[in-house]
N, C-alpha and C positions, 0 to 999 in steps of 0.2 A: 251494550257490552257489559258483562258482569265479570270484572277481574278483581273484585274486592273480597270475594268469598267463594267457597266451593264446598261440596259435600264430602263426606268421608269416603265415598266410593271413587272419587277422583284418584287416579294413580299417584298424583303429587301428595295426596294425603295418606293414601294406603301404604305407600312405600315406607313411611316413617310414622307409624301409628302407635299410640299408647292404648292398647286394648283394655287395660285395667281401668283407665280413666275415661275411655271412650272419647279421645281427643287427639290432636296431633302430638307427636312425641316432642320432647324438648329439643332434640337434634334435627327436627324437620327443617331443611334449608329453605323451604318455600312459605311455610305457614307458621303463624304464631301459635304457641301452645294454648293460649287463651286470647280472646278478642281484646282489642285495645280501645274499643269505643262502645257506646251503649246500644246502638241499633243494629248490631251485628246479627247475622243469621248464618247457620252452619259454621264453617271454619274460615278464619281471617287470614288473608295473605299478608306477608311482610314485604311491603314495597320498598324497604331500604335494603333488602337482601339482594345481592348481585344476581343470584340465580332467578329470583322472582322478576327482577327488572328485565333480565334477558328473556325469560319466558313470555312476559307480558308484551314486550316490544316485538317479539317474533310473531305472537298471535295477531297483534295490530297490523304488522307488515303483511302477513299472509292474507288477511281479508282485504286490505287496501290494494294489494297487487294482484292476487289470484282472482278475486271476485269483483274488483273494481268499485268497492264501496267508496263513498266520498267522505266518510268520516264516521264518528261514533257519538252516541249519547251514552255516557258512562253512568251506570247505576250507583247510587250512594257514593259519589266521588269524595265526599267529606271523610269517608272511612279509610282513605288511602293515607294512613298515618301510623306511626309507631309511638306517638304521644299517648300514653296510657291514661285515659280519663275515666276508666271504669264505667260507672252508670251516671256520671255527672254530665248531663246533656249541655248545660251552659258552658262548662269547661271545654267540651268537645267542639263547640261552635266558635270558640275564640280563635283569633289569628294564630296560625300554626306555620311557622317558617319552614319546617321540614316538609309539611304537606304541600306547601307552595312549590318547594324545590322538586318534589316528586312529580307534580303536575307539569311544571315547566320542562322537566327532563322528558316526560312522555310526549308532550306537545312537540318538542324539538325533534324527537325521534320520528313522529308521524310526519312532520313537515319535511324531514330529510328523505323519507321513503315515498311520500306522496304529497308534494308541495300543494298547498291550498286546501288540504283535507280539513274537515271540520271536527272540532272537539266541543261537545255539548255536555255540560256537567249538571248532575243532580246534586247540588252542593249545599245550599242553605247554611253557609258559615258567616262569620263576621264580615260586615260590609267592606272593611279594609282589604280583607283577603280576596273577596269576590271582585273588587275593583282591580286589584293587582293582576289577577288571572284574566280578567276581561281585557285589560290594557295589553296583555301579552298575546291575546288573540283568541281566547276561549270564550264560549258562550254558555248560557244557562238554559234550563228547561223552558219550553214554550210558555209564553205569558210573562216570564220574569225578565226577559231581555228582548227588545224589539227585533234584533237581528235573528234571534232564534225563530221567532214567529215568521219573519220574512222567508227564512230558509225553508221552513216546513211548507210554506205556500209556493215553493218553487222559484222564489225571487232571489237574485244574487245578493 
C-alpha cells in the first residue's frame, strides 16, 4: 500500500495545485508543499492532517472490508512524518515520536475495522523506534523480522 506519496494527477493533488511551481499548493489539506524527507518521490502526504488521516483510514478500511485483504505492507513507512529532515538521511532515521504516533493511530484503526489484520512496514529507522512499533504489533519487511517471513509462508 502506498499512502506516503502520490502523483500530481491524483485529484487530491490537482484540486490544490501550484501550477507555477509545479507542486502542491500551500493550502493543500492533504499534501505537503514540499517533501519532509530525503527519499520522497512525487508529492508527500501530510499524515498529521486530519483530512489525510481520514482519507488514509478510509482507504485501509475499504480494502480490509470490501476485498477481505488481511493486512498491508506499507511502502516507505518511515516517510510518514512531518519532521522535516530535508536531505539528511541520518536525521530522518532517528527516533521520531510523531511518526510513532502516526503509525500507532493507523494500526489502531486497522485493528478496529479488521481485528488481527497485519501491518508490515518498510521502515529502516532507529532500532528504538522499530522495537516500539514491533512491540505494538507491527512487523517489518520479510527477512528483517521472523514473523514477517512466517506470514509470507502462510504460517500464523
